[in-house]
C-alpha positions in Angstrom: 72.4 56.3 103.6 73.2 53.6 105.7 76.7 54.7 106.7 77.2 53.5 110.6 79.8 56.7 111.2 78.4 58.8 113.9 77.8 62.2 113.2 79.5 65.1 115.3 76.7 67.4 116.5 77.8 70.5 118.3 75.8 72.6 120.8 76.0 75.9 121.2 74.2 76.7 124.8 70.6 75.2 124.4 69.3 77.1 121.4 71.7 76.2 118.6 72.9 72.9 117.2 75.2 72.2 114.0 76.4 68.7 112.1 80.0 69.3 112.3 80.7 66.3 110.0 81.9 67.0 106.3 79.0 65.0 104.8 76.4 66.8 106.8 78.0 69.9 106.8 75.5 73.2 106.9 72.6 71.4 108.5 72.3 72.8 112.0 68.5 74.2 113.8 67.8 76.7 116.7 65.5 77.0 119.1 64.3 75.5 122.3 64.3 71.5 120.8 67.7 72.4 118.5 68.7 68.8 119.0 65.4 67.3 118.4 64.6 69.6 115.1 68.4 68.7 114.0 67.8 65.3 114.1 64.6 65.4 112.0 66.4 67.6 109.6 68.6 64.4 109.0 65.8 62.3 108.6 64.2 64.5 106.0 67.7 64.9 104.7 67.6 60.8 104.2 69.7 59.9 106.9 69.2 56.3 108.3 67.6 57.1 111.6 69.9 54.4 113.5 72.9 56.5 112.7 74.7 57.6 115.6 75.1 61.0 116.7 77.5 61.8 119.2 77.1 65.3 121.2 79.8 67.9 122.0 79.4 71.1 123.9 82.5 72.8 124.7 84.8 70.7 122.9 83.4 67.7 125.4 81.6 64.7 124.5 78.3 65.1 126.4 75.9 61.9 125.2 75.2 59.6 122.4 72.2 58.5 120.5 71.0 57.6 117.3 68.9 60.3 115.3 65.6 58.4 115.4 65.9 58.7 119.3 67.0 62.1 119.4 64.0 63.0 116.8 61.7 61.8 119.0 63.0 62.6 122.7 65.5 65.1 122.8 
């Protein structure tokens, strides 16, 4: 999938992350490395690793990264 639109990721505390994007809705992860796990799930589902992720917490944007970087470094 080579879509360049960012995927919105909503973080709930430090233990749960979920995609808030019609295309990736339903992909979520829990645990201490939930953002990394979510990014790995997106890669496993065939999303382009260069596709941007935009991270939100409590309605505020808190950062941007790529799926690949989040899968490696979070």
